Steps between C-alpha positions, in 0.01 A plus 500: 500500500174627348594859585839463327328359192261796486786748540701335223195493274428870565861591426478305174177677400653837586806421286275417204304822550822700537636354176176580318526861616860518381402352163218754461726794578819409316400490137792443268553720193439210260185396686369856471556495124320167461200600711477830311473309173234265639291795619507680164255259333306204639614282208867543592485258792398224257802544275792259504779548749742575215268768357465666841876487552570661164262793548583552869872487425584231755611136495268204445596365842406826669157498335442138606596576860289816512190330357540216750532749784194695383303175475600409856374840617169451321553762231508243220296188431699261284298211359783373284350592163361834616633763740276771653565812707312542829474778761615755243453808720693335780779419255497861377542619860787255548668618178458868583680452832778298340536748214550794734743315727697289253462573131453875467809601704714287266353673196600849613740681264522867601311820577424794273328835527302708255689769313289772665185547713314592180596168342385319813160666477470386138647152554210336314616666178838324511526253213641170618652250261368143489782398737366729775175498698364676806432296813350575840347844553534639144358179351202524737453867412491417130250223566223707657642837603420435868856531635735798471853350492760600755739221408557373148591134440614417149600165350750453220576202279830667410699718740481840667636676189155462346371755753770752410398460136156643581665837560276549805683310775851504646679274754460614863586291810206652691266527204127425506526260204594142589625289210459121497589224258197352325472126578211418265506473121201705382482878456337714767476426871260220604226602743626248754835682514329840531285361782808363679689827452219696662471269802878497549500874572288451818344838416127539567448683168664215313309234691173665399616503138600133530150411620360663187725280285441179697175411325677516163762238585 
């Protein structure tokens, strides 16, 4: 009887652990957007649920459920009148994984290539409108010049036609330029997104560049 009780208890504990692992791995798109907003500024976690929902572009109910879940995982301390973020680096790591697996693939629009090898060499001279911004490798290269891009991520608040308007890029199914929809409201690409882009490549060069950015997050 005692042995059966122990077996049942162990199975129950394993189920809880298994569910926690599933929860950690399967980040929903809306959850990724909310966590991204919370990580942008330490004051954001203290804002009202409605304010967070408005900026993150999700429902009030989704924000409530996400904050509750984050509190249960120990990422948030909610004292009723004040809400604080904890284990920020751990939450960044969690978001980066979820971004690469869940959010970024849904943001993909199309691929482009540079008009010529000469244009590719001078990519930094391309004038982007306020609706466009470099991500990943080119963004890291512009930050400190450490990385020489081999893949170009670019985010747009509009559509892919904005790239054609530069006169330097054309659509190409196998192109080295990957175009994504911008999911944040400000101009430019946030460092957290650049960091996540670099780690998502699983390239040693990019991982080294990501480590250089990590202290700035």
